[in-house]
C-alpha positions in Angstrom: 34.5 -8.8 -69.1 35.4 -10.6 -72.8 38.9 -11.0 -71.1 36.7 -13.8 -68.8 34.1 -15.3 -71.7 37.2 -15.9 -73.5 39.0 -17.7 -70.1 39.8 -21.1 -71.9 38.2 -23.2 -69.5 39.7 -26.0 -68.0 37.3 -29.9 -67.8 35.3 -30.6 -64.8 38.4 -33.5 -63.9 41.3 -31.0 -64.0 39.5 -29.1 -60.9 40.4 -29.7 -57.8 37.2 -28.6 -56.4 34.8 -31.5 -56.9 37.6 -33.5 -56.6 37.9 -32.7 -52.9 33.8 -32.8 -52.7 33.7 -36.6 -53.9 36.8 -37.3 -50.8 34.4 -37.5 -47.9 31.4 -39.7 -49.9 34.0 -42.0 -51.6 35.8 -42.0 -47.7 32.7 -43.3 -46.0 31.8 -45.7 -48.7 35.7 -47.2 -48.3 34.6 -47.1 -44.6 31.3 -49.0 -45.2 32.6 -51.4 -47.3 35.0 -52.3 -44.2 32.6 -52.3 -41.8 31.0 -54.8 -43.6 33.9 -57.0 -44.2 34.6 -57.3 -40.7 30.7 -57.5 -39.4 30.6 -61.0 -41.8 33.7 -62.5 -42.0 34.3 -63.2 -38.3 31.4 -64.7 -35.8 29.7 -62.8 -32.7 30.9 -66.0 -30.0 28.7 -63.8 -26.9 25.7 -65.7 -27.3 25.2 -69.6 -26.5 22.0 -70.9 -29.2 20.8 -72.3 -25.3 21.2 -69.9 -23.0 18.2 -69.8 -21.5 18.5 -73.8 -20.5 21.5 -73.0 -19.2 20.0 -69.9 -17.7 18.2 -72.4 -16.2 20.7 -74.9 -15.2 22.6 -72.8 -13.3 19.9 -71.1 -11.3 19.3 -74.7 -9.9 22.4 -75.9 -9.2 23.0 -74.2 -6.0 24.2 -77.7 -3.9 28.3 -76.9 -5.0 27.7 -73.0 -3.0 25.3 -74.8 -0.2 28.9 -76.7 0.3 31.5 -74.3 -0.3 29.4 -72.5 2.9 28.6 -75.5 4.9 32.5 -76.0 4.6 33.1 -72.2 5.7 35.5 -71.8 2.2 36.9 -69.1 0.8 39.3 -67.9 -1.8 41.9 -64.8 -2.0 43.3 -64.7 -5.9 46.2 -62.0 -7.5 48.3 -61.6 -10.3 52.0 -60.4 -10.4 52.3 -58.9 -13.3 55.8 -58.5 -12.6 56.6 -62.3 -12.4 53.8 -63.8 -14.4 51.9 -65.7 -12.0 48.0 -65.8 -10.7 48.9 -66.2 -6.7 45.9 -67.8 -4.6 45.0 -69.3 -1.2 41.4 -71.6 -0.6 41.1 -71.8 3.4 38.5 -73.1 6.0 36.8 -71.1 8.1 38.4 -73.0 11.1 41.4 -71.6 9.3 43.3 -74.8 7.7 44.0 -74.8 4.8 42.7 -76.7 2.0 45.4 -79.2 0.3 43.0 -81.0 -1.6 44.1 -80.6 -5.7 41.7 -77.6 -7.6 40.3 -76.5 -11.0 40.6 -73.0 -11.8 38.4 -71.4 -13.7 38.8 -67.6 -16.1 36.0 -67.3 -18.5 37.2 -64.1 -20.1 33.6 -62.3 -20.3 33.4 -62.5 -24.2 35.5 -64.3 -26.0 35.5 -67.4 -25.1 39.0 -68.7 -27.3 40.6 -66.6 -24.2 38.9 -69.5 -21.3 41.6 -69.9 -19.1 41.3 -73.2 -17.2 43.5 -75.6 -14.9 43.9 -78.1 -12.0 46.4 -76.5 -8.9 48.0 -78.4 -6.0 48.1 -76.5 -3.4 50.4 -76.8 -0.8 50.4 -77.2 2.7 49.6 -73.6 3.6 46.7 -73.5 0.1 48.3 -71.7 -1.5 49.1 -71.7 -5.1 50.7 -70.3 -8.2 49.8 -70.8 -12.2 51.9 -69.5 -14.2 50.6 -67.0 -17.0 52.4 -64.8 -19.0 49.7 -62.3 -19.8 46.6 -61.6 -17.8 44.4 -59.7 -20.3 42.7 -56.5 -19.1 39.1 -57.8 -18.8 36.1 -58.8 -16.5 37.4 -62.5 -15.8 34.0 -64.5 -14.2 36.6 -66.8 -11.3 35.3 -70.4 -10.8 37.4 -72.7 -8.7 36.5 -75.8 -7.5 37.5 -79.5 -5.7 38.8 -82.2 -7.8 35.4 -84.1 -7.5 33.8 -80.6 -9.0 31.9 -81.5 -4.9 32.2 -77.2 -3.8 33.0 -73.9 -5.7 33.6 -70.7 -5.1 32.5 -68.3 -8.3 32.3 -64.9 -8.5 33.9 -62.0 -11.0 37.3 -60.2 -11.1 38.1 -57.0 -13.5 41.7 -57.2 -13.2 43.7 -54.6 -13.1 40.7 -52.0 -11.7 40.8 -54.9 -8.6 44.3 -55.6 -8.6 42.5 -59.2 -6.5 39.8 -60.9 -5.2 38.1 -62.3 -2.1 35.6 -64.9 -2.7 33.7 -66.6 0.1 30.5 -68.7 0.6 27.9 -67.1 1.2 25.1 -69.0 0.8 23.2 -70.6 3.8 23.0 -74.4 4.1 19.6 -75.7 4.0 18.6 -77.7 6.2 
C-alpha cells in the first residue's frame, strides 16, 4: 500500500481521461458555432414579405385558366437527361397544335435563384425543346403561358420521380 502512495503523481493535463471527457463538449461547441455561422450568414428566401397579398392575387386570377379551358389546352412536358433537353407539346382539344410562342416558367420549390424562365417557339406540330444542361432534382412549379399572357397552364412536377408532367386546363368556363 505504501508503494501506491509513494508513486509520483502526474499532472492532470498529462493524462488521457480528462482530454477524452472534454472532447465531447468541445465538439458540441464547435458544431454549434458553425451552425450559428450558417444561420446568420445566409438569408432564408423561402417566404416573401407580402405573401398574403400574393396569395389573394393568385386566387383571384382565374380568368387566364378559364381561357385555357375554353381553348381546351393540354401540355405534356418531360426532361431528357441524356440529351440535356426539356421537351414539351401544347395541343388544343380539337387536336390542332399550338404554334404561337410560349413563355415557360419552372419555379424551384425553395430556391428562387434556381428558377428557369424561357420563351420557346413550338414547331408546326406544337413541340418545343429547351436546352437545360442540368435539371435539378426537386419539386418544380410549372407555368406555361401564351405570349400575350391571355391564358396559362399551371401545375407541380416532382422530377425525377415523375418522368413527365401533363397539365390539362380543367377550370370550367363561366357563362
